All heavy atoms as an XYZ file, in Angstrom:
716
protein
N       0.853     -1.176      0.032
C       0.012     -0.011     -0.004
C       0.889      1.239     -0.006
O       1.895      1.298      0.700
C      -0.870     -0.031      1.265
C      -1.713      1.242      1.471
S      -2.719      1.075      2.894
C      -2.077      2.444      3.854
N       0.465      2.319     -0.744
C       1.240      3.513     -0.797
C       0.893      4.332      0.475
O      -0.223      4.565      0.746
C       0.902      4.309     -2.060
C       1.553      3.742     -3.275
C       0.872      2.984     -4.212
C       2.909      3.976     -3.514
C       1.477      2.471     -5.345
C       3.585      3.456     -4.641
C       2.838      2.755     -5.516
O       3.455      2.168     -6.614
N       1.986      4.862      1.054
C       1.805      5.779      2.182
C       1.894      7.201      1.606
O       1.095      8.106      2.002
C       2.933      5.534      3.244
C       2.924      6.613      4.296
C       2.790      4.159      3.817
N       2.846      7.466      0.744
C       3.048      8.760      0.155
C       2.808      8.658     -1.316
O       3.638      8.117     -2.069
C       4.459      9.276      0.451
S       4.846     10.887     -0.299
N       1.690      9.184     -1.799
C       1.392      9.092     -3.197
C       2.178     10.111     -4.023
O       2.370      9.911     -5.197
C      -0.080      9.264     -3.488
O      -0.557     10.505     -2.948
N       2.633     11.215     -3.381
C       3.428     12.252     -4.095
C       4.734     11.649     -4.619
O       5.190     11.998     -5.696
C       3.685     13.394     -3.212
S       2.228     14.353     -2.650
N       5.389     10.779     -3.792
C       6.695     10.236     -4.161
C       6.648      8.733     -4.341
O       7.684      8.107     -4.527
C       7.774     10.643     -3.139
C       8.024     12.122     -3.177
C       7.527     12.946     -2.173
C       8.806     12.662     -4.160
C       7.768     14.289     -2.226
C       8.983     14.030     -4.271
C       8.497     14.869     -3.253
N       5.475      8.088     -4.253
C       5.357      6.713     -4.488
C       6.042      5.837     -3.423
O       6.583      4.792     -3.734
N       6.004      6.320     -2.150
C       6.639      5.589     -1.101
C       5.637      4.603     -0.466
O       4.510      4.965     -0.133
C       7.205      6.539      0.023
C       7.875      5.795      1.138
C       8.203      7.548     -0.610
N       6.051      3.358     -0.327
C       5.165      2.317      0.156
C       5.287      2.137      1.655
O       6.300      2.593      2.297
C       5.373      0.987     -0.498
O       6.746      0.537     -0.200
C       5.216      1.071     -2.002
N       4.335      1.443      2.231
C       4.377      1.109      3.663
C       5.683      0.304      3.976
O       6.311      0.498      5.009
C       3.152      0.340      4.016
C       2.947     -0.027      5.440
C       1.664     -0.724      5.720
O       0.687     -0.610      4.919
O       1.569     -1.352      6.741
N       5.995     -0.642      3.085
C       7.184     -1.491      3.256
C       8.488     -0.626      3.295
O       9.386     -0.844      4.115
C       7.291     -2.508      2.181
C       6.278     -3.609      2.288
C       6.278     -4.339      3.601
O       5.526     -4.053      4.478
N       7.322     -5.216      3.787
N       8.542      0.398      2.494
C       9.734      1.302      2.425
C       9.810      2.058      3.741
O      10.948      2.226      4.287
C       9.639      2.262      1.244
C       9.876      1.571     -0.087
C       9.596      2.529     -1.233
O       8.480      3.054     -1.343
N      10.570      2.685     -2.087
N       8.680      2.581      4.256
C       8.704      3.293      5.490
C       9.153      2.346      6.647
O      10.023      2.712      7.477
C       7.296      3.915      5.811
C       7.307      4.501      7.252
C       6.998      5.008      4.795
N       8.666      1.177      6.642
C       9.064      0.197      7.709
C      10.504     -0.111      7.597
O      11.188     -0.244      8.610
C       8.209     -1.100      7.556
C       6.794     -0.910      8.016
C       5.993     -2.239      7.859
C       4.595     -2.081      8.248
N       3.787     -3.283      8.102
N      11.043     -0.244      6.391
C      12.505     -0.555      6.197
C      13.357      0.610      6.756
O      14.323      0.350      7.400
C      12.788     -0.791      4.726
C      14.215     -0.957      4.410
C      14.822     -2.213      4.954
C      16.202     -2.449      4.427
N      17.184     -2.627      5.471
N      12.948      1.822      6.441
C      13.678      3.026      6.947
C      13.629      3.088      8.465
O      14.553      3.396      9.115
C      13.174      4.295      6.336
C      13.505      4.403      4.888
N      14.767      4.343      4.373
C      12.655      4.629      3.803
C      14.695      4.505      3.022
N      13.467      4.625      2.658
N      12.494      2.715      9.063
C      12.328      2.673     10.519
C      13.238      1.614     11.099
O      13.867      1.846     12.125
C      10.842      2.428     10.894
N      13.343      0.453     10.446
C      14.219     -0.600     10.970
C      15.659     -0.120     10.866
O      16.484     -0.604     11.691
C      14.026     -1.910     10.113
C      12.682     -2.596     10.398
C      12.437     -3.725      9.399
O      13.308     -4.005      8.524
O      11.363     -4.293      9.457
N      16.002      0.681      9.844
C      17.328      1.146      9.686
C      17.659      2.284     10.662
O      18.779      2.829     10.657
C      17.561      1.578      8.234
C      17.573      0.435      7.298
O      17.751     -0.709      7.698
O      17.415      0.697      6.033
N      16.690      2.743     11.479
C      16.983      3.765     12.484
C      16.222      5.001     12.413
O      16.356      5.890     13.317
N      15.360      5.245     11.402
C      14.577      6.449     11.353
C      13.455      6.400     12.405
O      12.715      5.435     12.421
C      13.955      6.651      9.940
N      13.432      7.400     13.300
C      12.487      7.373     14.394
C      11.394      8.410     14.305
O      10.452      8.374     15.095
C      13.244      7.644     15.732
S      14.521      6.455     15.990
N      11.540      9.331     13.392
C      10.576     10.455     13.330
C      10.161     10.598     11.827
O      10.884     10.212     10.925
C      11.149     11.717     13.785
O      12.293     12.138     12.924
C      11.685     11.642     15.215
N       8.991     11.248     11.605
C       8.628     11.599     10.194
C       9.696     12.386      9.494
O       9.897     12.188      8.282
C       7.295     12.338     10.340
C       6.773     11.851     11.661
C       7.949     11.621     12.550
N      10.369     13.262     10.145
C      11.455     14.038      9.553
C      12.573     13.180      9.091
O      13.169     13.387      7.989
C      11.938     15.111     10.557
C      12.948     16.040      9.946
C      13.312     17.166     10.865
N      12.153     18.031     10.921
C      12.044     19.062     11.786
N      13.047     19.280     12.637
N      10.965     19.794     11.792
N      12.946     12.153      9.847
C      14.000     11.202      9.420
C      13.552     10.344      8.290
O      14.296     10.055      7.428
C      14.458     10.373     10.650
C      15.174     11.200     11.664
C      15.390     10.428     12.968
O      14.804      9.423     13.238
N      16.276     10.982     13.786
N      12.305      9.950      8.314
C      11.737      9.209      7.120
C      11.810     10.118      5.872
O      12.192      9.650      4.801
C      10.286      8.789      7.390
C      10.233      7.776      8.562
C       9.624      8.206      6.142
C      10.868      6.418      8.285
N      11.438     11.381      6.078
C      11.478     12.339      4.914
C      12.902     12.457      4.391
O      13.069     12.504      3.150
C      10.955     13.682      5.339
N      13.893     12.462      5.258
C      15.306     12.608      4.807
C      15.667     11.376      4.035
O      16.506     11.431      3.080
C      16.213     12.762      5.998
O      16.010     13.933      6.621
N      15.153     10.208      4.411
C      15.512      8.923      3.753
C      14.852      8.774      2.391
O      15.417      8.202      1.489
C      15.192      7.807      4.670
N      13.563      9.239      2.250
C      12.823      8.886      1.034
C      11.876      9.957      0.534
O      11.130      9.712     -0.414
C      11.996      7.601      1.235
S      10.774      7.743      2.496
N      11.877     11.133      1.133
C      11.086     12.318      0.659
C       9.578     12.201      1.091
O       8.903     13.152      0.827
C      11.173     12.575     -0.773
C      12.508     13.015     -1.293
C      12.442     13.418     -2.783
C      13.754     13.943     -3.244
N      13.666     14.339     -4.636
N       9.189     11.102      1.706
C       7.771     10.994      2.096
C       7.441     12.041      3.087
O       8.164     12.315      4.035
C       7.570      9.607      2.707
N       6.336     12.763      2.816
C       5.894     13.813      3.735
C       6.401     15.161      3.440
O       6.075     16.141      4.122
N       7.209     15.308      2.383
C       7.784     16.635      2.119
C       7.041     17.424      0.991
O       7.382     18.600      0.783
C       9.268     16.460      1.624
O       9.352     15.682      0.422
C      10.052     15.857      2.737
N       6.040     16.894      0.430
C       5.300     17.630     -0.596
C       3.977     18.110     -0.009
O       3.938     19.198      0.546
C       5.086     16.758     -1.857
C       4.676     17.619     -3.050
O       4.935     18.815     -3.102
O       3.987     17.047     -3.976
N       2.924     17.379     -0.138
C       1.602     17.866      0.365
C       1.475     17.649      1.832
O       0.706     18.337      2.506
C       0.467     17.245     -0.418
S       0.144     15.471      0.044
N       2.143     16.690      2.449
C       2.126     16.404      3.874
C       0.952     15.610      4.335
O       0.834     15.335      5.542
N       0.127     15.093      3.466
C      -1.029     14.336      3.910
C      -0.654     12.960      4.483
O      -1.487     12.382      5.170
C      -2.006     14.162      2.756
O      -1.441     13.390      1.745
N       0.559     12.510      4.238
C       0.972     11.179      4.730
C       1.678     11.296      6.093
O       1.983     10.210      6.706
C       1.850     10.517      3.688
S       3.382     11.453      3.336
N       1.945     12.434      6.565
C       2.756     12.574      7.806
C       2.089     11.910      9.026
O       2.717     11.221      9.791
C       3.069     14.076      8.097
C       3.794     14.227      9.479
C       3.924     14.662      7.001
N       0.768     12.062      9.155
C       0.081     11.392     10.310
C       0.132      9.877     10.148
O       0.239      9.116     11.132
C      -1.368     11.892     10.411
C      -1.451     13.307     10.841
C      -2.844     13.616     11.323
N      -3.022     15.027     11.657
C      -2.865     15.498     12.914
N      -2.510     14.638     13.841
N      -2.978     16.737     13.123
N       0.035      9.336      8.956
C       0.176      7.957      8.694
C       1.552      7.447      9.125
O       1.686      6.403      9.745
C      -0.149      7.505      7.248
O      -1.457      8.067      6.912
C      -0.088      6.063      7.042
N       2.599      8.162      8.721
C       3.933      7.790      9.041
C       4.136      7.858     10.587
O       4.757      7.003     11.163
C       4.912      8.726      8.358
C       4.880      8.485      6.832
C       6.348      8.580      8.849
C       5.623      9.506      5.987
N       3.575      8.896     11.206
C       3.700      8.966     12.703
C       3.045      7.748     13.322
O       3.633      7.188     14.274
C       2.957     10.211     13.191
C       3.693     11.478     12.950
C       2.908     12.765     13.334
O       1.650     12.757     13.244
N       3.599     13.755     13.746
N       1.899      7.322     12.823
C       1.216      6.164     13.440
C       2.021      4.916     13.208
O       1.995      4.016     14.045
C      -0.237      6.084     12.995
O      -0.252      5.751     11.655
N       2.637      4.805     12.025
C       3.470      3.657     11.719
C       4.674      3.550     12.651
O       5.083      2.491     13.069
C       3.898      3.633     10.286
C       2.773      3.386      9.267
S       3.353      3.504      7.609
C       4.451      2.093      7.491
N       5.288      4.708     12.971
C       6.492      4.705     13.803
C       6.131      4.502     15.254
O       6.958      3.956     16.040
C       7.198      6.045     13.667
C       7.753      6.378     12.282
C       8.272      7.813     12.235
C       8.806      5.373     11.929
N       4.934      4.802     15.667
C       4.589      4.619     17.061
C       5.254      5.599     17.998
O       6.024      6.473     17.568
N       5.127      5.389     19.275
C       5.785      6.230     20.243
C       6.711      5.384     21.044
O       6.354      4.257     21.518
C       4.728      6.897     21.169
C       3.926      7.913     20.456
C       3.083      8.626     21.463
N       2.267      9.678     20.788
C       2.551     10.953     20.830
N       3.563     11.336     21.557
N       1.799     11.809     20.216
N       7.858      5.884     21.330
C       8.798      5.249     22.244
C       9.622      4.146     21.735
O      10.462      3.602     22.419
N       9.431      3.694     20.502
C      10.174      2.645     19.910
C      11.183      3.193     18.967
O      10.933      3.323     17.776
C       9.244      1.684     19.250
O       8.515      2.323     18.235
N      12.304      3.598     19.447
C      13.371      4.218     18.623
C      14.703      3.529     18.934
O      15.240      3.730     20.015
C      13.471      5.703     18.852
S      14.652      6.517     17.864
N      15.247      2.787     17.929
C      16.528      2.146     18.134
C      17.621      3.126     18.465
O      18.519      2.865     19.239
C      16.838      1.403     16.831
C      15.553      1.439     16.045
C      14.694      2.512     16.630
N      17.568      4.335     17.847
C      18.624      5.288     18.107
C      18.570      5.791     19.567
O      19.605      5.997     20.148
C      18.518      6.538     17.132
C      18.887      6.149     15.738
C      18.810      7.362     14.877
N      19.189      7.015     13.533
C      19.135      7.889     12.580
N      18.776      9.132     12.750
N      19.517      7.572     11.302
N      17.419      5.976     20.075
C      17.258      6.401     21.456
C      17.794      5.302     22.360
O      18.487      5.598     23.356
C      15.793      6.691     21.765
C      15.480      6.996     23.270
C      16.225      8.125     23.798
N      15.894      9.389     23.192
C      16.564     10.548     23.256
N      17.645     10.583     24.014
N      16.147     11.565     22.581
N      17.505      4.074     22.101
C      18.085      2.991     22.885
C      19.602      2.991     22.880
O      20.181      2.814     23.939
C      17.526      1.585     22.369
C      16.054      1.452     22.564
O      15.425      2.156     23.333
O      15.480      0.608     21.835
N      20.163      3.166     21.747
C      21.656      3.226     21.705
C      22.215      4.424     22.442
O      23.199      4.337     23.151
C      22.127      3.316     20.189
C      21.921      2.094     19.351
C      22.256      2.388     17.882
C      22.768      0.901     19.886
N      21.551      5.579     22.356
C      21.976      6.737     23.080
C      21.917      6.466     24.611
O      22.816      6.794     25.380
C      21.133      7.944     22.747
C      21.392      9.218     23.470
C      22.791      9.731     23.167
C      20.403     10.282     23.142
N      20.848      5.862     25.043
C      20.650      5.603     26.473
C      21.739      4.653     26.938
O      22.213      4.732     28.068
C      19.290      5.011     26.783
C      18.195      6.042     26.668
O      18.561      7.288     26.678
O      17.016      5.685     26.585
N      22.153      3.707     26.115
C      23.249      2.751     26.471
C      24.589      3.483     26.637
O      25.423      3.100     27.427
C      23.343      1.627     25.492
C      22.171      0.671     25.513
C      22.258     -0.325     24.328
O      23.170     -0.337     23.592
N      21.224     -1.134     24.230
N      24.821      4.449     25.790
C      26.098      5.204     25.806
C      26.259      6.190     26.947
O      27.341      6.526     27.363
C      26.312      5.932     24.530
C      26.539      4.954     23.329
C      26.743      5.769     22.040
C      26.878      4.790     20.833
N      27.021      5.518     19.598
N      25.098      6.682     27.461
C      25.137      7.658     28.531
C      25.473      7.042     29.846
O      25.119      5.888     30.107
C      23.769      8.391     28.624
C      23.306      9.171     27.441
C      21.910      9.694     27.627
C      24.267     10.364     27.207
N      26.120      7.792     30.644
C      26.511      7.285     31.980
C      25.262      7.354     32.878
O      24.314      8.089     32.630
C      27.628      8.138     32.624
O      27.128      9.505     32.719
C      28.876      8.076     31.835
N      25.210      6.509     33.976
C      24.093      6.480     34.813
C      23.812      7.916     35.381
O      24.712      8.629     35.724
C      24.499      5.584     35.962
C      25.538      4.687     35.369
C      26.251      5.524     34.322
N      22.556      8.253     35.409
C      22.148      9.612     35.918
C      22.003     10.616     34.811
O      21.180     11.493     34.797
N      22.786     10.432     33.735
C      22.719     11.390     32.580
C      21.445     11.109     31.764
O      20.826     12.032     31.283
C      23.975     11.253     31.687
O      25.083     11.319     32.453
C      24.004     12.288     30.623
N      21.135      9.814     31.640
C      19.943      9.510     30.841
C      18.703     10.125     31.413
O      17.821     10.592     30.689
C      19.799      7.976     30.726
N      18.530     10.122     32.737
C      17.409     10.700     33.379
C      17.333     12.183     33.083
O      16.242     12.731     32.836
C      17.476     10.533     34.924
C      17.373      9.057     35.308
O      16.864      8.280     34.505
O      17.922      8.713     36.369
N      18.495     12.921     33.115
C      18.483     14.359     32.802
C      18.033     14.607     31.391
O      17.272     15.528     31.172
C      19.864     14.875     33.087
C      19.934     16.344     32.941
C      21.300     16.841     33.316
N      22.295     16.107     32.643
C      23.053     16.542     31.649
N      22.952     17.745     31.262
N      23.957     15.822     31.029
N      18.533     13.794     30.463
C      18.196     14.098     29.075
C      16.746     13.769     28.763
O      16.083     14.558     28.134
C      19.103     13.188     28.111
C      18.622     13.240     26.668
C      20.514     13.648     28.263
N      16.222     12.632     29.260
C      14.850     12.318     28.977
C      13.869     13.189     29.764
O      12.754     13.377     29.346
C      14.562     10.842     29.343
O      14.940     10.617     30.712
C      15.333      9.900     28.459
N      14.362     13.834     30.844
C      13.474     14.759     31.558
C      13.416     16.082     30.899
O      12.614     16.927     31.312
C      13.986     14.903     33.017
N      14.165     16.299     29.862
C      14.085     17.574     29.111
C      15.111     18.615     29.568
O      15.031     19.758     29.131
N      16.076     18.297     30.478
C      16.995     19.236     30.921
C      17.969     19.677     29.778
O      18.436     20.796     29.740
C      17.826     18.637     32.064
N      18.269     18.783     28.881
C      19.147     19.109     27.729
C      18.252     19.229     26.494
O      17.677     18.294     26.074
C      20.172     18.035     27.566
N      18.189     20.406     25.902
C      17.324     20.589     24.704
C      17.805     19.854     23.530
O      19.068     19.748     23.334
C      17.359     22.085     24.522
C      18.560     22.584     25.089
C      18.867     21.621     26.263
N      16.961     19.313     22.714
C      17.385     18.712     21.454
C      17.419     19.784     20.399
O      17.123     20.899     20.605
C      16.540     17.503     21.077
C      15.071     17.848     20.845
O      14.750     19.060     20.472
O      14.218     16.968     21.023
N      17.800     19.404     19.178
C      17.986     20.337     18.091
C      16.726     21.144     17.768
O      16.775     22.340     17.401
C      18.471     19.654     16.850
N      15.557     20.580     17.927
C      14.305     21.248     17.606
C      13.897     22.311     18.741
O      13.109     23.171     18.473
C      13.146     20.243     17.497
C      13.313     19.346     16.267
O      13.989     19.824     15.341
O      12.829     18.238     16.287
N      14.532     22.212     19.888
C      14.137     23.100     20.970
C      15.171     24.262     21.197
O      14.953     25.104     21.991
C      14.080     22.356     22.299
C      12.933     21.322     22.258
C      13.017     20.450     23.515
O      14.100     20.218     24.080
N      11.837     20.001     23.964
N      16.248     24.308     20.419
C      17.218     25.351     20.627
C      16.725     26.673     20.111
O      15.988     26.698     19.155
C      18.551     24.955     19.892
C      19.222     23.781     20.523
C      20.635     23.579     20.003
N      21.159     22.368     20.587
C      21.597     21.336     19.866
N      21.565     21.345     18.592
N      21.996     20.310     20.523
N      17.206     27.740     20.732
C      16.844     29.085     20.288
C      17.775     29.525     19.214
O      18.986     29.316     19.370
C      16.845     30.033     21.494
C      15.778     29.598     22.561
C      16.565     31.435     21.076
C      15.791     30.329     23.847
N      17.305     30.158     18.163
C      18.125     30.582     17.089
C      19.068     31.713     17.600
O      18.784     32.420     18.517
C      17.273     31.163     15.972
N      20.298     31.820     17.016
C      21.215     32.881     17.404
C      20.639     34.223     17.293
O      19.888     34.504     16.319
C      22.387     32.647     16.429
C      22.244     31.270     15.879
C      20.785     30.932     15.913
N      20.839     35.084     18.316
C      20.325     36.399     18.229
C      18.903     36.515     18.758
O      18.329     37.596     18.840
N      18.302     35.407     19.093
C      16.911     35.440     19.557
C      16.922     34.895     20.937
O      17.254     33.779     21.215
C      15.977     34.558     18.692
C      14.537     34.563     19.202
C      16.008     35.013     17.222
N      16.567     35.723     21.872
C      16.590     35.358     23.287
C      15.142     35.123     23.738
O      14.164     35.381     23.063
N      15.020     34.631     24.973
C      13.735     34.471     25.602
C      13.022     35.838     25.817
O      13.706     36.844     25.984
C      13.977     33.757     26.896
C      15.419     33.988     27.194
C      16.067     34.206     25.894
N      11.740     35.813     25.746
C      11.021     37.066     25.966
C      11.029     37.384     27.446
O      10.824     36.556     28.265
C       9.563     36.894     25.482
C       8.722     38.120     25.795
C       9.524     36.576     24.016
N      11.319     38.683     27.752
C      11.314     39.081     29.180
C      10.291     40.120     29.423
O       9.722     40.695     28.499
C      12.753     39.618     29.513
O      13.048     40.739     28.717
N      10.062     40.417     30.656
C       9.078     41.431     31.060
C       9.610     42.765     30.599
O      10.767     43.049     30.606
C       8.849     41.419     32.584
N       8.684     43.718     30.228
C       9.076     44.998     29.827
C       9.741     45.787     31.013
O       9.368     45.599     32.150
C       7.815     45.706     29.387
C       6.697     44.849     29.914
C       7.304     43.508     30.218
N      10.702     46.647     30.666
C      11.392     47.438     31.659
C      10.805     48.829     31.750
O      10.525     49.424     30.668
C      12.903     47.572     31.287
C      13.684     48.417     32.306
C      13.511     46.183     31.206
N      10.496     49.336     32.911
C       9.941     50.628     33.035
C      11.031     51.724     32.733
O      12.081     51.680     33.254
C       9.408     50.825     34.491
N      10.634     52.674     31.907
C      11.536     53.719     31.499
C      11.186     54.989     32.355
O      10.026     55.181     32.674
C      11.410     54.023     30.050
C      11.745     52.869     29.062
C      11.491     53.326     27.637
C      13.259     52.487     29.227
N      12.166     55.749     32.674
C      11.875     56.993     33.433
C      11.012     57.947     32.556
O      11.122     58.008     31.332
C      13.292     57.612     33.683
C      14.211     56.939     32.743
C      13.572     55.648     32.368
N      10.151     58.712     33.258
C       9.288     59.643     32.565
C      10.120     60.836     31.993
O      11.072     61.258     32.616
C       8.255     60.232     33.568
C       7.249     59.180     33.973
O       6.971     58.299     33.138
O       6.738     59.276     35.085
N       9.727     61.278     30.812
C      10.418     62.411     30.227
C       9.961     63.696     30.878
O       8.773     63.823     31.109
C      10.191     62.473     28.713
N      10.849     64.593     31.217
C      10.482     65.855     31.899
C      10.020     66.919     30.956
O      10.248     67.036     29.826
C      11.607     66.336     32.752
């Protein structure tokens, strides 16, 4: 069955890329372009990948020292999608300026 009709990507191809280590729709897109045109297949790809079953995450957890894995999975270390762009800082409260005389 076709998952992505724009690029002719089948369910079997998506499963193969997932077995090879693709854990997210973005990684599937990098491997075969599925989901990069109209985007109607992205939800299907997400459901095929499931949640929590990522071979790369398992390998990362094995390489981390005890205690570090808890910090990373708890969100203490931001991943690439959560980083703030250079020159863009967090929004702060407005500063009161002195009244002009």
